[in-house]
C-alpha positions as CSV (number, residue, x, y, z in Angstrom):
1,M,2.9,-34.2,-2.3
2,A,5.2,-31.5,-0.9
3,D,4.7,-30.3,2.6
4,P,2.4,-27.3,3.0
5,V,4.1,-23.9,2.9
6,F,2.0,-22.8,5.9
7,K,0.2,-24.6,8.7
8,R,-2.7,-22.1,8.9
9,L,-3.5,-19.5,6.3
10,A,-5.9,-16.7,7.3
11,L,-7.6,-14.8,4.4
12,L,-9.0,-11.5,5.5
13,G,-11.4,-10.7,2.6
14,I,-13.0,-13.3,0.3
15,G,-13.5,-11.6,-3.1
16,L,-12.0,-12.7,-6.4
17,I,-8.4,-13.0,-5.2
18,G,-9.1,-14.4,-1.7
19,S,-11.6,-16.9,-2.9
20,S,-9.3,-18.0,-5.8
21,V,-6.4,-18.6,-3.3
22,A,-8.8,-20.5,-1.0
23,R,-9.9,-22.8,-3.9
24,I,-6.4,-23.5,-5.0
25,A,-5.2,-24.1,-1.5
26,K,-8.1,-26.5,-0.9
27,Q,-7.5,-28.3,-4.2
28,R,-3.7,-28.7,-3.9
29,G,-3.1,-29.3,-0.2
30,D,0.5,-28.1,-0.3
31,I,-0.1,-24.3,0.3
32,A,-1.7,-24.5,3.8
33,A,-2.9,-27.3,6.0
34,E,-5.8,-25.2,7.3
35,I,-7.6,-22.2,5.7
36,V,-9.5,-19.7,7.9
37,V,-11.6,-17.0,6.2
38,N,-12.7,-13.6,7.5
39,A,-15.3,-11.3,5.8
40,R,-17.3,-8.3,6.7
41,T,-20.7,-10.0,6.5
42,Q,-22.0,-13.3,7.9
43,K,-23.7,-13.8,4.5
44,S,-20.3,-14.0,2.8
45,L,-19.0,-16.4,5.5
46,D,-22.0,-18.6,5.2
47,R,-21.4,-18.8,1.4
48,V,-17.8,-19.7,2.0
49,M,-18.8,-22.7,4.0
50,E,-21.4,-23.7,1.4
51,L,-18.8,-23.6,-1.2
52,G,-16.4,-25.7,0.9
53,I,-13.4,-23.4,0.3
54,A,-12.4,-22.9,4.0
55,D,-12.0,-25.1,7.1
56,R,-13.2,-22.3,9.4
57,V,-14.8,-18.8,9.1
58,E,-14.6,-16.0,11.6
59,I,-16.5,-12.6,11.5
60,D,-13.9,-11.1,13.9
61,P,-10.5,-10.6,12.1
62,A,-8.7,-10.9,15.4
63,M,-10.1,-14.4,15.9
64,A,-9.3,-15.3,12.3
65,V,-5.6,-14.6,12.7
66,E,-5.2,-16.4,16.1
67,G,-2.6,-19.2,15.5
68,A,-2.1,-18.4,11.8
69,D,1.4,-18.5,10.5
70,C,0.4,-16.7,7.3
71,V,-2.2,-13.8,7.2
72,M,-3.2,-12.4,3.8
73,L,-5.0,-9.1,3.5
74,C,-7.5,-9.4,0.6
75,A,-9.7,-6.5,1.4
76,P,-9.7,-3.1,-0.5
77,V,-6.4,-1.3,0.3
78,G,-8.3,1.5,2.0
79,A,-9.3,-0.9,4.7
80,F,-5.8,-2.1,5.4
81,A,-4.9,0.4,8.2
82,D,-8.0,-0.5,10.2
83,L,-7.5,-4.2,9.7
84,A,-3.8,-4.1,10.7
85,A,-4.7,-2.2,13.8
86,R,-7.3,-4.8,14.8
87,I,-5.1,-7.9,14.1
88,G,-1.7,-6.6,15.1
89,P,-2.0,-7.6,18.8
90,H,-3.1,-11.1,17.8
91,L,-0.3,-11.9,15.4
92,A,2.2,-14.4,16.8
93,P,6.0,-13.9,16.4
94,G,7.2,-15.6,13.2
95,T,3.9,-15.0,11.4
96,V,4.2,-13.9,7.8
97,L,1.8,-11.0,7.0
98,T,1.2,-10.4,3.3
99,D,-1.4,-8.7,1.1
100,V,-2.7,-8.6,-2.5
101,G,-3.2,-4.9,-2.9
102,S,-2.7,-3.1,-6.2
103,T,-0.8,-0.2,-4.5
104,K,2.4,-0.9,-2.6
105,Q,3.7,2.3,-1.1
106,S,0.4,3.1,0.5
107,V,0.2,-0.5,2.0
108,I,3.7,-0.2,3.4
109,R,2.8,3.3,4.8
110,D,-0.5,2.1,6.3
111,V,0.4,-1.4,7.5
112,G,4.1,-1.3,8.2
113,P,4.0,0.8,11.5
114,L,1.3,-1.6,12.9
115,V,3.3,-4.8,12.4
116,P,4.5,-6.2,15.7
117,A,8.1,-7.1,16.3
118,G,8.9,-10.6,15.2
119,V,6.1,-10.6,12.5
120,H,7.4,-10.6,8.9
121,F,5.6,-8.3,6.5
122,V,5.9,-9.2,2.8
123,P,3.7,-7.0,0.5
124,A,2.7,-8.6,-2.7
125,H,0.4,-8.0,-5.7
126,P,-1.0,-10.8,-8.0
127,I,-1.6,-9.2,-11.4
128,A,-4.7,-11.2,-12.3
129,G,-8.4,-10.4,-12.1
130,T,-11.8,-10.2,-13.7
131,E,-14.6,-7.7,-13.2
132,Y,-16.4,-10.0,-10.7
133,S,-16.2,-10.0,-6.9
134,G,-17.4,-12.0,-3.9
135,P,-16.9,-15.6,-2.7
136,D,-18.4,-17.1,-5.9
137,S,-16.1,-15.2,-8.3
138,G,-12.9,-17.1,-7.6
139,F,-11.5,-19.9,-9.8
140,V,-8.4,-22.1,-9.6
141,E,-6.9,-21.1,-12.9
142,L,-6.9,-17.3,-12.2
143,F,-3.2,-17.0,-11.5
144,Q,-1.9,-19.5,-14.1
145,G,1.0,-18.0,-16.0
146,R,0.3,-14.5,-14.5
147,W,2.7,-12.4,-12.5
148,T,2.8,-11.8,-8.7
149,L,5.0,-8.9,-7.8
150,L,6.6,-8.9,-4.3
151,T,7.8,-5.6,-2.8
152,P,9.6,-6.5,0.4
153,I,11.3,-3.6,2.2
154,P,15.0,-3.8,2.9
155,G,15.8,-6.0,5.9
156,T,12.8,-8.3,5.5
157,D,13.4,-11.9,6.6
158,E,14.5,-13.8,3.5
159,E,12.8,-17.0,4.5
160,A,9.5,-15.2,4.9
161,V,9.8,-13.7,1.4
162,R,10.7,-17.1,-0.1
163,K,7.6,-18.6,1.6
164,I,5.3,-16.0,-0.1
165,E,7.0,-16.7,-3.4
166,A,6.4,-20.4,-2.9
167,L,2.8,-19.8,-2.1
168,W,2.2,-17.8,-5.3
169,Q,4.2,-20.2,-7.4
170,R,2.1,-23.1,-6.2
171,C,-0.9,-21.0,-7.2
172,G,0.5,-21.1,-10.7
173,A,2.0,-17.6,-10.8
174,Q,5.4,-16.3,-11.9
175,T,7.0,-14.2,-9.2
176,E,9.3,-11.2,-9.3
177,R,10.5,-8.6,-6.7
178,L,10.2,-4.9,-7.3
179,E,10.9,-1.7,-5.4
180,P,7.6,-0.4,-4.1
181,A,7.7,3.0,-5.8
182,H,8.6,1.4,-9.1
183,H,5.8,-1.0,-8.8
184,D,3.3,1.8,-8.3
185,R,4.5,3.7,-11.4
186,V,4.3,0.6,-13.6
187,L,0.8,-0.3,-12.3
188,A,-0.3,3.3,-12.8
189,I,0.1,2.9,-16.6
190,V,-0.7,-0.7,-17.2
191,S,-3.7,-1.0,-14.8
192,H,-4.9,2.1,-12.9
193,L,-5.0,4.5,-15.9
194,P,-6.8,2.1,-18.2
195,H,-9.5,1.6,-15.5
196,L,-9.8,5.4,-14.9
197,I,-10.3,5.9,-18.7
198,A,-12.8,3.1,-18.9
199,F,-14.9,4.5,-16.0
200,T,-14.7,7.9,-17.6
201,I,-15.8,6.8,-21.1
202,C,-18.7,4.9,-19.7
203,G,-19.7,7.9,-17.6
204,T,-19.5,10.1,-20.7
205,A,-21.8,7.7,-22.6
206,D,-24.2,7.6,-19.7
207,D,-24.4,11.4,-19.7
208,L,-25.6,11.5,-23.3
209,A,-29.2,12.4,-24.1
210,D,-31.6,9.4,-23.5
211,E,-32.1,8.5,-27.2
212,T,-28.3,8.6,-28.0
213,R,-27.5,6.7,-24.8
214,Q,-29.9,3.9,-25.8
215,E,-28.2,3.7,-29.2
216,V,-24.8,3.5,-27.5
217,I,-26.1,0.4,-25.6
218,N,-27.8,-1.2,-28.6
219,Y,-25.0,-0.7,-31.1
220,A,-21.9,-0.9,-28.9
221,A,-19.0,-2.1,-30.9
222,S,-16.3,-4.4,-29.4
223,G,-14.1,-1.5,-28.4
224,F,-16.8,0.0,-26.2
225,R,-17.8,-3.4,-24.8
226,D,-14.2,-3.9,-23.7
227,F,-14.4,-0.6,-21.7
228,T,-17.7,-1.7,-20.1
229,R,-16.2,-5.0,-18.9
230,I,-13.4,-3.0,-17.1
231,A,-15.9,-0.5,-15.9
232,A,-18.0,-3.2,-14.2
233,S,-15.2,-3.7,-11.6
234,D,-15.7,-3.2,-7.9
235,P,-16.2,0.6,-7.1
236,V,-14.8,0.5,-3.6
237,M,-11.7,-1.3,-4.6
238,W,-11.0,1.1,-7.4
239,R,-11.8,4.2,-5.4
240,D,-9.1,3.0,-2.9
241,I,-6.6,2.3,-5.6
242,F,-7.0,5.7,-7.3
243,L,-6.7,7.6,-4.0
244,N,-3.8,5.5,-2.7
245,N,-1.7,5.7,-5.9
246,R,-2.6,9.3,-6.5
247,E,0.8,10.8,-7.5
248,A,1.8,8.1,-10.0
249,L,-1.8,7.9,-11.5
250,L,-2.0,11.7,-12.0
251,E,1.5,11.7,-13.6
252,M,0.5,9.0,-16.1
253,L,-2.9,10.7,-16.7
254,Q,-1.1,14.0,-17.6
255,R,1.2,12.2,-20.0
256,F,-1.8,10.4,-21.6
257,M,-3.7,13.7,-21.9
258,E,-0.7,15.3,-23.7
259,D,-0.5,12.3,-26.1
260,A,-4.3,12.4,-26.6
261,Q,-4.0,16.1,-27.6
262,A,-1.3,15.2,-30.0
263,M,-3.5,12.6,-31.6
264,A,-6.4,15.1,-31.7
265,R,-4.1,17.5,-33.6
266,A,-3.2,14.7,-36.1
267,V,-6.8,14.0,-36.7
268,R,-7.7,17.7,-37.1
269,W,-4.9,18.4,-39.6
270,G,-5.0,15.1,-41.4
271,D,-1.6,13.8,-40.3
272,A,-2.0,10.3,-41.6
273,A,1.6,9.2,-40.8
274,Y,1.3,10.1,-37.1
275,I,-2.1,8.3,-36.8
276,E,-0.7,5.2,-38.5
277,D,2.4,5.2,-36.3
278,R,0.3,5.3,-33.2
279,V,-2.0,2.5,-34.4
280,E,1.1,0.4,-35.3
281,R,2.7,0.9,-31.9
282,G,-0.6,-0.4,-30.3
283,R,-0.5,-3.5,-32.6
284,K,3.2,-4.1,-31.6
285,I,2.4,-4.0,-27.9
286,R,-0.5,-6.4,-28.5
287,R,1.8,-8.8,-30.3
288,S,4.3,-8.7,-27.5
289,L,1.6,-9.6,-24.9
290,I,0.5,-12.5,-27.1
291,E,4.0,-13.8,-27.5
292,R,4.5,-13.7,-23.7
293,K,1.2,-15.4,-23.0
294,Q,-0.1,-12.4,-21.1
295,A,-3.0,-11.6,-23.4
């Protein structure tokens, strides 16, 4: 077995991503020799120990990062600034600080100024997930064949970046480096906007008259069921994502609304060719996802 990438990995937050990383690291043994977990509640930490996915748990994030050579922020991105302020004085020189947040410019803005000299900050984003959260939600196959995007700022220590790449590759992910602003624009269309639409559609259905709403629930076709799966996602996490990728999300929403209006006009005026073209383009994208094993 290869040597562990890190001696001590501290996971701050133990939801789907954090608990999956913990499980994989425990199973493989070549990611970290020791795993320390921090969470907001003692109940979550007790469950972590019951599950056996950490060597030690700490309710105080400052204690969790003591002696760690890798610290991974796995909380909602809105909590990162406070977390970074609390742990900054306790990070040893040479420590690699990373994260799993879905927005990268905001993370660099909130965390970057609080990173002590000698600590290497490597923002990252594993593009994998389900609608579930909490310590029980993780599983070892979550990142298999998926992408983890790294967005290091210029001048970041190359060895630190390579270590984070190695961590995610040993979790089963493919890795690529992106410029932070480009990452946020891409994720706005492939992830953030679809979630916004799903939450909105489910809200619209919930606002219907009682009798109609019950019929929606009883007779929901697969399309609506897919939206409800997305809409079951963690509300705090998605609130923070929307607010921290505001500009890119609003830009993509505006483009979507213009395209939706164009589709509405086609339906209104019976433009069959336009409708068929849009459906075929959707089918083409789906085929591409299947071919690349990202479906």
